MINULO-120571 format. One line per 3 residues: their letters; for each residue x, y, z of N, C-alpha, C. Coordinates in nm, 2 decimals. Example, Ala and Ser with C-alpha at 12.3 -4.5 7.8 and 13.67 -1.06 7.14 Angstrom:
2
as = 1.32 -0.57 0.78 1.23 -0.45 0.78 1.32 -0.33 0.78 | 1.28 -0.22 0.71 1.37 -0.11 0.71 1.29 0.00 0.79
This chain:
213
mdv = 14.28 10.64 7.11 14.20 10.66 6.99 14.18 10.54 6.91 | 14.29 10.46 6.90 14.28 10.34 6.82 14.18 10.24 6.87 | 14.15 10.24 7.00 14.04 10.16 7.05 13.91 10.22 7.05
lvp = 13.90 10.35 7.07 13.77 10.42 7.08 13.69 10.42 6.95 | 13.76 10.45 6.84 13.69 10.46 6.71 13.63 10.33 6.67 | 13.70 10.22 6.66 13.64 10.09 6.62 13.53 10.05 6.73
yaa = 13.55 10.08 6.85 13.45 10.05 6.95 13.33 10.13 6.93 | 13.34 10.25 6.90 13.22 10.33 6.87 13.15 10.28 6.74 | 13.23 10.24 6.64 13.17 10.19 6.52 13.10 10.06 6.55
alv = 13.15 9.98 6.64 13.08 9.85 6.68 12.95 9.88 6.75 | 12.95 9.97 6.84 12.82 10.01 6.91 12.72 10.06 6.82 | 12.76 10.15 6.73 12.66 10.21 6.63 12.61 10.10 6.54
sfa = 12.70 10.01 6.49 12.66 9.91 6.40 12.57 9.81 6.46 | 12.59 9.77 6.59 12.50 9.68 6.66 12.36 9.75 6.68 | 12.36 9.88 6.71 12.23 9.95 6.73 12.16 9.95 6.59
lag = 12.23 9.98 6.49 12.16 9.99 6.36 12.11 9.85 6.31 | 12.19 9.75 6.34 12.15 9.61 6.31 12.02 9.58 6.39 | 12.01 9.62 6.51 11.89 9.59 6.59 11.77 9.67 6.53
alr = 11.79 9.79 6.48 11.68 9.87 6.42 11.63 9.80 6.29 | 11.73 9.74 6.21 11.69 9.67 6.09 11.62 9.54 6.12 | 11.66 9.48 6.23 11.59 9.35 6.27 11.44 9.38 6.30
rrr = 11.42 9.49 6.37 11.28 9.53 6.41 11.20 9.56 6.28 | 11.27 9.60 6.18 11.20 9.63 6.05 11.19 9.50 5.96 | 11.23 9.39 6.02 11.23 9.26 5.95 11.32 9.25 5.83
rya = 11.43 9.33 5.83 11.53 9.32 5.73 11.64 9.24 5.79 | 11.61 9.11 5.80 11.70 9.02 5.88 11.84 9.00 5.82 | 11.85 8.99 5.69 11.98 8.97 5.62 12.06 9.09 5.64
waa = 12.00 9.21 5.62 12.08 9.33 5.63 12.12 9.35 5.78 | 12.03 9.32 5.87 12.07 9.33 6.01 12.18 9.24 6.04 | 12.18 9.11 5.99 12.29 9.02 6.01 12.42 9.08 5.95
ala = 12.41 9.14 5.84 12.53 9.20 5.78 12.59 9.31 5.86 | 12.51 9.40 5.92 12.56 9.51 6.00 12.61 9.45 6.14 | 12.55 9.34 6.19 12.60 9.28 6.31 12.74 9.22 6.28
sya = 12.76 9.16 6.16 12.89 9.11 6.13 12.99 9.22 6.12 | 12.95 9.33 6.06 13.04 9.45 6.05 13.07 9.49 6.20 | 12.98 9.49 6.29 13.00 9.53 6.42 13.10 9.43 6.49
faa = 13.09 9.30 6.47 13.19 9.21 6.52 13.33 9.23 6.47 | 13.34 9.27 6.34 13.47 9.30 6.28 13.53 9.42 6.35 | 13.44 9.52 6.38 13.49 9.64 6.45 13.53 9.61 6.59
cam = 13.46 9.52 6.66 13.50 9.47 6.79 13.64 9.40 6.79 | 13.66 9.32 6.69 13.79 9.25 6.67 13.90 9.36 6.66 | 13.87 9.46 6.58 13.98 9.57 6.56 14.01 9.63 6.69
awg = 13.90 9.67 6.77 13.92 9.73 6.90 14.00 9.63 6.99 | 13.96 9.51 6.99 14.03 9.40 7.07 14.18 9.40 7.03 | 14.20 9.39 6.90 14.34 9.38 6.86 14.42 9.51 6.90
aad = 14.36 9.62 6.89 14.43 9.75 6.92 14.46 9.75 7.07 | 14.37 9.70 7.16 14.38 9.71 7.30 14.47 9.61 7.36 | 14.46 9.48 7.31 14.54 9.37 7.37 14.64 9.30 7.28
gwd = 14.65 9.35 7.16 14.74 9.29 7.06 14.67 9.19 6.98 | 14.71 9.18 6.85 14.65 9.08 6.76 14.70 8.94 6.78 | 14.62 8.85 6.77 14.66 8.71 6.77 14.57 8.63 6.68
art = 14.58 8.49 6.68 14.50 8.41 6.59 14.35 8.42 6.62 | 14.32 8.43 6.75 14.17 8.44 6.78 14.11 8.57 6.73 | 14.18 8.68 6.76 14.13 8.81 6.71 14.12 8.81 6.56
frv = 14.22 8.76 6.50 14.22 8.76 6.35 14.11 8.68 6.29 | 14.08 8.56 6.35 13.97 8.47 6.30 13.84 8.55 6.31 | 13.81 8.61 6.42 13.69 8.69 6.43 13.68 8.80 6.33
yyl = 13.79 8.87 6.32 13.79 8.99 6.22 13.77 8.94 6.08 | 13.84 8.83 6.04 13.84 8.78 5.90 13.70 8.72 5.87 | 13.65 8.64 5.97 13.52 8.58 5.94 13.41 8.69 5.93
agg = 13.40 8.78 6.02 13.30 8.88 6.03 13.31 8.99 5.91 | 13.43 9.04 5.90 13.45 9.15 5.80 13.49 9.10 5.67 | 13.56 8.99 5.66 13.62 8.94 5.53 13.53 8.84 5.46
mlt = 13.45 8.76 5.54 13.37 8.66 5.47 13.22 8.67 5.48 | 13.17 8.75 5.57 13.03 8.75 5.60 12.96 8.88 5.56 | 13.02 8.99 5.58 12.94 9.12 5.57 12.89 9.14 5.43
apl = 12.98 9.14 5.33 12.93 9.17 5.19 12.84 9.06 5.14 | 12.86 8.93 5.16 12.76 8.83 5.11 12.63 8.85 5.17 | 12.62 8.88 5.30 12.49 8.90 5.37 12.42 9.03 5.31
lgv = 12.50 9.13 5.28 12.44 9.25 5.22 12.38 9.21 5.08 | 12.45 9.12 5.01 12.39 9.07 4.88 12.27 8.99 4.90 | 12.26 8.91 5.00 12.14 8.83 5.03 12.03 8.93 5.06
gsl = 12.06 9.03 5.14 11.95 9.13 5.18 11.90 9.20 5.05 | 11.98 9.23 4.96 11.94 9.30 4.84 11.85 9.20 4.76 | 11.89 9.08 4.75 11.80 8.98 4.67 11.67 8.96 4.74
lft = 11.67 8.95 4.87 11.54 8.94 4.94 11.45 9.06 4.92 | 11.51 9.18 4.91 11.44 9.30 4.89 11.36 9.30 4.76 | 11.42 9.23 4.66 11.35 9.22 4.53 11.26 9.09 4.52
grr = 11.24 9.02 4.63 11.15 8.91 4.63 11.22 8.77 4.60 | 11.35 8.76 4.59 11.42 8.64 4.57 11.43 8.56 4.70 | 11.32 8.49 4.73 11.32 8.42 4.86 11.42 8.30 4.87
waa = 11.47 8.25 4.76 11.57 8.15 4.76 11.70 8.20 4.82 | 11.72 8.33 4.82 11.85 8.38 4.87 11.87 8.35 5.02 | 11.76 8.34 5.10 11.77 8.32 5.24 11.84 8.19 5.27
pvg = 11.79 8.07 5.22 11.86 7.95 5.25 12.00 7.95 5.19 | 12.02 8.01 5.08 12.16 8.01 5.03 12.25 8.09 5.12 | 12.20 8.20 5.17 12.28 8.28 5.26 12.31 8.21 5.39
fly = 12.21 8.13 5.44 12.23 8.06 5.56 12.33 7.95 5.54 | 12.33 7.88 5.43 12.42 7.77 5.40 12.56 7.83 5.39 | 12.57 7.94 5.32 12.71 8.00 5.30 12.76 8.05 5.44
sgf = 12.68 8.10 5.52 12.73 8.15 5.65 12.79 8.03 5.73 | 12.72 7.92 5.73 12.77 7.80 5.80 12.90 7.75 5.74 | 12.91 7.76 5.60 13.04 7.72 5.54 13.15 7.82 5.57
alg = 13.12 7.95 5.57 13.22 8.05 5.61 13.27 8.03 5.75 | 13.18 8.00 5.84 13.21 7.97 5.98 13.31 7.85 5.99 | 13.28 7.75 5.92 13.36 7.63 5.92 13.50 7.66 5.87
vav = 13.51 7.74 5.76 13.64 7.78 5.71 13.72 7.86 5.81 | 13.65 7.95 5.87 13.72 8.04 5.97 13.77 7.96 6.09 | 13.69 7.87 6.14 13.73 7.79 6.25 13.85 7.70 6.22
tmh = 13.85 7.64 6.10 13.95 7.54 6.07 14.07 7.59 6.00 | 14.07 7.72 5.95 14.18 7.77 5.87 14.31 7.78 5.95 | 14.42 7.75 5.89 14.55 7.76 5.96 14.60 7.91 5.95
vhg = 14.62 7.96 6.07 14.67 8.10 6.09 14.81 8.09 6.13 | 14.90 8.15 6.05 15.04 8.15 6.08 15.11 8.29 6.08 | 15.23 8.29 6.11 15.30 8.42 6.11 15.30 8.49 6.24
vfg = 15.38 8.60 6.25 15.39 8.68 6.37 15.30 8.81 6.34 | 15.22 8.84 6.44 15.13 8.96 6.43 15.20 9.08 6.48 | 15.18 9.19 6.41 15.23 9.32 6.45 15.12 9.41 6.51
pgi = 15.15 9.53 6.53 15.05 9.62 6.60 14.93 9.66 6.51 | 14.95 9.66 6.38 14.85 9.71 6.28 14.75 9.59 6.25 | 14.65 9.63 6.16 14.56 9.53 6.12 14.63 9.43 6.03
paa = 14.62 9.30 6.06 14.70 9.20 5.99 14.65 9.19 5.84 | 14.75 9.16 5.76 14.72 9.14 5.61 14.69 8.99 5.60 | 14.59 8.96 5.52 14.55 8.82 5.51 14.65 8.74 5.44
qah = 14.72 8.79 5.34 14.82 8.72 5.27 14.94 8.68 5.36 | 14.96 8.75 5.47 15.07 8.72 5.56 15.04 8.61 5.66 | 14.91 8.57 5.67 14.87 8.48 5.78 14.79 8.37 5.73
ldw = 14.74 8.37 5.61 14.64 8.27 5.57 14.69 8.20 5.44 | 14.64 8.08 5.42 14.67 8.01 5.29 14.57 8.05 5.19 | 14.58 7.99 5.07 14.50 8.04 4.96 14.35 8.01 4.97
lpr = 14.31 7.90 5.04 14.17 7.87 5.04 14.08 7.97 5.11 | 14.11 8.01 5.24 14.03 8.11 5.30 14.03 8.25 5.23 | 14.15 8.28 5.18 14.16 8.41 5.10 14.07 8.40 4.97
gva = 14.08 8.29 4.91 13.99 8.27 4.78 13.85 8.28 4.81 | 13.80 8.22 4.93 13.66 8.22 4.96 13.62 8.36 4.99 | 13.70 8.44 5.07 13.67 8.58 5.10 13.66 8.66 4.98
iaa = 13.76 8.65 4.89 13.76 8.73 4.77 13.64 8.71 4.68 | 13.61 8.58 4.66 13.49 8.54 4.58 13.36 8.59 4.64 | 13.35 8.56 4.77 13.22 8.60 4.84 13.20 8.75 4.85
nsl = 13.31 8.82 4.88 13.30 8.97 4.88 13.27 9.03 4.74 | 13.33 8.98 4.64 13.31 9.03 4.51 13.16 9.00 4.46 | 13.12 8.88 4.49 12.98 8.84 4.44 12.88 8.92 4.53
gsl = 12.90 8.93 4.66 12.81 9.01 4.74 12.80 9.15 4.71 | 12.91 9.22 4.69 12.92 9.36 4.65 12.86 9.38 4.52 | 12.89 9.30 4.42 12.83 9.31 4.29 12.68 9.30 4.29
tvi = 12.63 9.20 4.37 12.49 9.19 4.38 12.42 9.31 4.44 | 12.48 9.37 4.54 12.42 9.49 4.60 12.41 9.60 4.50 | 12.52 9.62 4.43 12.53 9.73 4.33 12.43 9.71 4.22
lva = 12.43 9.59 4.17 12.34 9.56 4.05 12.19 9.58 4.09 | 12.15 9.53 4.21 12.01 9.54 4.25 11.98 9.69 4.28 | 12.08 9.76 4.33 12.05 9.91 4.36 12.04 9.98 4.23
lvt = 12.11 9.95 4.12 12.10 10.01 4.00 11.97 9.98 3.92 | 11.93 9.85 3.93 11.81 9.80 3.86 11.69 9.87 3.93 | 11.69 9.89 4.06 11.57 9.95 4.13 11.59 10.10 4.16
lrr = 11.69 10.16 4.09 11.72 10.30 4.12 11.61 10.40 4.10 | 11.53 10.38 4.00 11.41 10.47 3.97 11.31 10.46 4.08 | 11.29 10.34 4.14 11.19 10.32 4.24 11.23 10.39 4.38
rpl = 11.36 10.39 4.41 11.41 10.45 4.54 11.55 10.51 4.51 | 11.55 10.62 4.44 11.68 10.68 4.40 11.77 10.72 4.52 | 11.72 10.78 4.62 11.81 10.83 4.73 11.86 10.71 4.81
gnc = 11.77 10.62 4.85 11.81 10.51 4.93 11.91 10.42 4.86 | 11.89 10.40 4.73 11.99 10.31 4.66 12.12 10.38 4.64 | 12.12 10.51 4.62 12.25 10.58 4.61 12.33 10.58 4.75
lii = 12.25 10.58 4.86 12.32 10.57 4.99 12.37 10.43 5.01 | 12.30 10.33 4.96 12.35 10.19 4.97 12.48 10.18 4.89 | 12.48 10.23 4.76 12.60 10.22 4.68 12.72 10.29 4.74
agv = 12.69 10.41 4.80 12.79 10.49 4.87 12.85 10.41 4.99 | 12.76 10.34 5.07 12.80 10.26 5.18 12.89 10.15 5.14 | 12.86 10.08 5.03 12.94 9.97 4.98 13.08 10.03 4.93
ava = 13.08 10.14 4.87 13.20 10.20 4.82 13.29 10.24 4.94 | 13.23 10.30 5.05 13.31 10.34 5.16 13.37 10.21 5.23 | 13.28 10.11 5.24 13.33 9.98 5.31 13.45 9.93 5.23
aag = 13.44 9.93 5.09 13.55 9.87 5.01 13.67 9.96 5.02 | 13.65 10.09 5.03 13.77 10.18 5.04 13.84 10.15 5.18 | 13.76 10.14 5.28 13.82 10.11 5.41 13.90 9.98 5.42
sgl = 13.85 9.88 5.34 13.92 9.75 5.34 14.04 9.76 5.25 | 14.04 9.84 5.15 14.15 9.84 5.05 14.27 9.93 5.10 | 14.24 10.03 5.19 14.35 10.12 5.23 14.41 10.06 5.36
sgl = 14.50 9.97 5.34 14.56 9.90 5.46 14.64 9.99 5.55 | 14.69 10.11 5.50 14.77 10.20 5.58 14.69 10.29 5.67 | 14.56 10.27 5.68 14.48 10.36 5.76 14.50 10.34 5.91
gvs = 14.54 10.22 5.95 14.54 10.19 6.09 14.41 10.16 6.15 | 14.40 10.12 6.27 14.28 10.07 6.33 14.18 10.18 6.34 | 14.22 10.30 6.39 14.13 10.41 6.40 14.07 10.46 6.27
gag = 14.15 10.46 6.16 14.10 10.50 6.03 14.01 10.40 5.98 | 14.04 10.27 5.99 13.95 10.16 5.94 13.82 10.16 6.02 | 13.83 10.19 6.15 13.71 10.20 6.23 13.62 10.31 6.19
gfv = 13.68 10.42 6.15 13.60 10.54 6.10 13.53 10.50 5.97 | 13.59 10.43 5.88 13.53 10.38 5.76 13.41 10.29 5.79 | 13.43 10.20 5.89 13.32 10.11 5.93 13.20 10.19 5.98
lva = 13.23 10.29 6.06 13.12 10.38 6.12 13.04 10.45 6.01 | 13.11 10.51 5.91 13.05 10.58 5.80 12.97 10.48 5.71 | 13.03 10.37 5.68 12.97 10.28 5.59 12.84 10.22 5.65
acl = 12.85 10.19 5.78 12.73 10.13 5.85 12.61 10.23 5.85 | 12.64 10.36 5.88 12.54 10.46 5.88 12.48 10.48 5.74 | 12.56 10.48 5.63 12.51 10.49 5.50 12.42 10.37 5.46
lyl = 12.47 10.25 5.49 12.39 10.13 5.46 12.26 10.13 5.53 | 12.26 10.17 5.66 12.13 10.17 5.73 12.04 10.27 5.67 | 12.08 10.39 5.65 11.99 10.50 5.59 11.94 10.46 5.45
gva = 12.03 10.38 5.37 11.98 10.34 5.24 11.87 10.24 5.25 | 11.88 10.15 5.35 11.78 10.04 5.36 11.66 10.10 5.43 | 11.68 10.16 5.55 11.56 10.21 5.63 11.50 10.34 5.59
glp = 11.57 10.42 5.51 11.52 10.55 5.47 11.57 10.66 5.57 | 11.58 10.78 5.52 11.62 10.89 5.60 11.52 10.92 5.71 | 11.57 10.96 5.83 11.47 10.98 5.94 11.38 11.10 5.91
fap = 11.41 11.19 5.81 11.32 11.29 5.78 11.31 11.30 5.63 | 11.19 11.27 5.57 11.17 11.27 5.43 11.09 11.39 5.39 | 11.14 11.50 5.33 11.07 11.62 5.31 10.94 11.60 5.23
raa = 10.95 11.52 5.12 10.83 11.50 5.04 10.72 11.43 5.11 | 10.75 11.33 5.19 10.65 11.26 5.27 10.59 11.35 5.37 | 10.67 11.44 5.44 10.62 11.53 5.54 10.53 11.63 5.47
ltr = 10.56 11.68 5.35 10.48 11.77 5.28 10.35 11.71 5.24 | 10.35 11.58 5.20 10.22 11.51 5.17 10.13 11.50 5.29 | 10.19 11.47 5.41 10.11 11.46 5.53 10.05 11.59 5.57
wrg = 10.13 11.70 5.55 10.09 11.83 5.59 9.97 11.87 5.50 | 9.98 11.85 5.37 9.87 11.88 5.28 9.74 11.80 5.31 | 9.76 11.67 5.35 9.65 11.59 5.38 9.58 11.64 5.50
sra = 9.66 11.69 5.60 9.59 11.74 5.73 9.52 11.87 5.70 | 9.58 11.95 5.61 9.51 12.08 5.57 9.38 12.05 5.50 | 9.38 11.95 5.41 9.26 11.92 5.34 9.15 11.86 5.43
grg = 9.20 11.78 5.53 9.10 11.73 5.63 9.04 11.84 5.71 | 9.11 11.94 5.75 9.06 12.05 5.82 8.96 12.14 5.74 | 9.00 12.14 5.61 8.91 12.22 5.52 8.78 12.15 5.49
């Protein structure tokens, strides 16, 4: 079960990322793809044991990229085109930090705690980037709430679920993977819209009736 849940979360997140890419929501797609890589690392760690390689992938994807890319996607949604190059530059910087950061300590069976294996710099980068990215998503969702109330509420709920999954360290791999799965679905539905919108369906039905009349 410890392997199956994060593996399922990774598959679903990759599929949803592809769906957002087809909708040209590239930053959001990259964020869900990063989330998927973090879930892959959790499944890898549960199956074969955690080590420095697994932890680097997990920390880069889940700790340093997902929330900032969500923030970039929110800014692009409101027409802030400058967010794209900023997000691209930050992603390169985060990759450099993850590759060069010193990973120390002995790994146990559970999800490793950053403070037990990393120095202050990568942890500071992750905290600042996650805080700024999450805050950006929430602020943009609140500012545009009247324009798309249901979608923005789902986005806020997705961010809240993702934050809860990261903060509850005692969940274990299967519990954390479950939070990833739920958060990815909420974020996708918030961005792409529900697969069935009753009001839009009713409008189309009335239009077809009027056309026949």
